C-alpha positions, -999 to +999 in steps of 0.1 A: +024-147-032+018-165-070+026-146-097+000-149-116-026-139-093-025-101-078-043-100-046-050-059-031-067-045-005-097-026-003-099-006+027-109+029+046-136+048+072-170+038+072-196+049+037-166+051+017-177+036-013-160-001-012-193-017-017-197+001-050-161-005-058-163-037-056-189-043-079-174-021-103-138-038-099-156-073-105-175-061-140-147-044-152-119-067-150-134-097-152-143-077-188-106-073-193-103-112-192-091-118-154-103-143-129-121-121-103-122-133-067-135-110-038-125-120-002-157-101+023-153-084+050-144-111+077-152-087+106-190-080+094-196-116+090-182-121+126-208-093+140-235-109+119-227-141+135-235-124+170-200-116+180-196-083+195-162-066+188-175-039+216-173-058+246-161-049+278-144-088+282-112-086+271-104-124+272-135-125+249-123-096+228-086-105+226-095-147+214-123-129+189-094-105+175-073-136+169-099-161+157-110-132+130-073-126+121-074-165+111-098-168+096-090-134+079-058-150+067-074-188+053-097-171+035-079-151+010-045-181+014-079-207+004-090-180-023-056-171-036-049-216-041-079-215-064-071-187-084-037-201-092-055-230-112-083-204-129-058-212-162-061-172-162-044-146-150-063-134-113-072-109-094-081-109-054-099-078-037-098-080-003-128-062+014-102-047+040-073-068+052-051-078+079-043-049+088-077-035+092-080-052+124-051-036+141-065-002+139-092-016+170-063-026+191-039-017+221-001-022+204+000-049+237-025-065+222-019-065+185+018-074+195+006-103+216-021-117+186+018-115+166+031-135+186+001-162+189+000-163+148+037-166+144+035-133+123+052-101+121+033-069+113+061-064+080+044-103+065+007-090+072+010-056+055+033-057+030+043-096+019+006-102+015-007-078-009+006-064-045-012-029-033-037-012-007-062+006-020-076+033+006-106+047+004-115+081+023-149+080+043-174+107+029-175+121+066-144+141+051-156+159+027-187+145+012-208+149+046-238+154+029-240+118+016-226+100+051-251+075+056-249+038+072-284+030+059-265+001+036-245-020+061-261-028+094-233-039+110-224-001+117-234+025+141-205+052+138-212+092+141-197+109+112-173+128+141-164+085+148-156+076+115-134+105+105-114+087+138-111+056+122-107+066+086-074+078+105-069+050+123-065+031+089-046+053+072-019+049+099-018+015+102-013+007+065+011+033+065+045+020+052+032+001+022+049+001-009+018+010-028-006+022-004-029+048-021-056+074-002-084+083-025-103+111-012-136+131-020-121+160-041-141+146-067-175+128-076-180+098-067-185+085-102-146+098-105-135+082-070-151+051-086-128+052-120-095+064-099-100+031-082-098+010-112-073+033-122-049+023-096-053-012-102-047-013-137-016+004-130-012-026-105-021-049-131+004-034-153-033-027-185-037-016-209-001+007-196+011+017-161+022+052-160+039+066-130+038+105-118+059+111-099+073+146-081+111+150-064+121+173-037+150+180-017+138+188+014+151+193+056+130+184+086+121+212+108+102+190+135+089+160+139+067+135+112+036+121+132+022+083+126+047+072+103+068+045+094+101+039+088+119+014+068+156+005+055+156-001+021+188-018-003+187-010-037+206-029-063+204-027-098+207-058-124+225-055-153+198-044-180+182-070-204+169-061-238+176-019-228+151-032-195+165-011-162+162-040-137+166-037-097+164-055-064+147-043-036+152-055+003+122-037+026+127-040+060+120-034+097+127-044+129+147-073+112+124-088+089+121-079+050+101-084+017+117-087-017+108-068-056+119-073-087+111-042-107+119-038-140+113+003-158+117+022-185+118+055-190+089+070-213+097+109-201+114+127-175+087+124-147+072+093-167+080+051-167+065+023-169+070-003-145+064-038-142+070-051-100+065-080-084+073-099-051+096-127-051+111-151-024+147-147-002+158-175-020+153-154-055+165-126-045+199-135-033+202-158-067+195-125-087+218-106-066+245-124-088+235-102-118+242-069-103+261-043-125+292-037-111+294+002-121+262+003-097+268+000-058+238-008-039+220+023-027+207+016+010+185+046+024+161+050+055+122+057+043+097+072+066+066+067+047+036+090+062+005+105+049-007+144+055-044+157+042-052+125+027-014+124+006+008+099+005+045+111+012+078+086+011+109+107+028+141+087+022+175+095+041+202+081+018+227+067+037+249+047+008+260+067-008+253+099+012+233+128+004+237+163+015+195+167+019+161+143+023+145+135-008+109+138-005+089+117-034+053+115-044+036+097-066+001+103-089+003+144-088+005+160-120+018+189-109+033+209-078+004+231-072-015+193-062+009+190-031+001+196-003+035+200+014+032+195+054+044+214+078+071+198+095+094+200+063+111+224+042+115+226+008+146+236-008+142+226-045+116+207-066+143+180-085+113+163-106+132+152-139+164+162-126+188+131-135+210+135-108+183+123-085+177+097-100+180+064-084+201+047-106+225+074-112+233+079-072+241+044-078+269+055-098+300+043-091 
């Protein structure tokens, strides 16, 4: 991804408010000096062309999905090339992304599709987008506003809409910057939250990360989760700013990030993160801080009641308990803890559990 271009996904179930959100995004960030491009929903374009994704003809379905994926990739890549020549910071907003296709396919079909296009799930989910913003369908908590009148290609009942919404959250689970925006507020506030999340990603005017952290133990299986390995290496600081490298991988495939972090308060940070190439990652490893070891952890990402959780098992150094992180929760009352975890202790703001301190030799 070009450093001057930020690409994000806007997804969610039917009647979630994406159309309104897209219009507001273009208006808001264009006014802030960004060159804003939007990638239209590829599946809708195909449906409007006469392609039936509900066909019982399996070969036709498989080929339609493969062409849809390649069309999606081509649209995104071409717009990214255009944006890179705009001479200004650019924002590309994708009305659904590559993993949305996965929500409508069985596993064996998905595996075959990945093989045919020469891509991995990690590449399609984590490596292409700086953030994924999921807007919950109005059929979840705002049923009286659920309507399909603004999209002739849609025909889902509220029950079907909720099921699709759940599948979409599941296929994106594991992305390092997945945010779910529900219907626990008015519609205007829902759209404002979208703008706030994008501003956070862009670093304008100043991203504030509110993070709560707990020591927990598992009491049961975690449904619909994604597990990845994270290797976090701290670099020598520059101008007092903490810098860290992160390699995040699963099934032998990895993506790489460089993060610069300034702590504002115990639970509030200014943070800028960018994706980098493997070669740049290996180059920056030479700047590793000799006073800190590389932190290795297994991260389980999951959604529970429309809230995104990250559960870390520290492998190196080994910790006695699992660490649960929840971002954008103002206080514990805002956290809906799942029944398969038991909270041992709230360690929000406890410096002993900062990753940078855990890394100390």
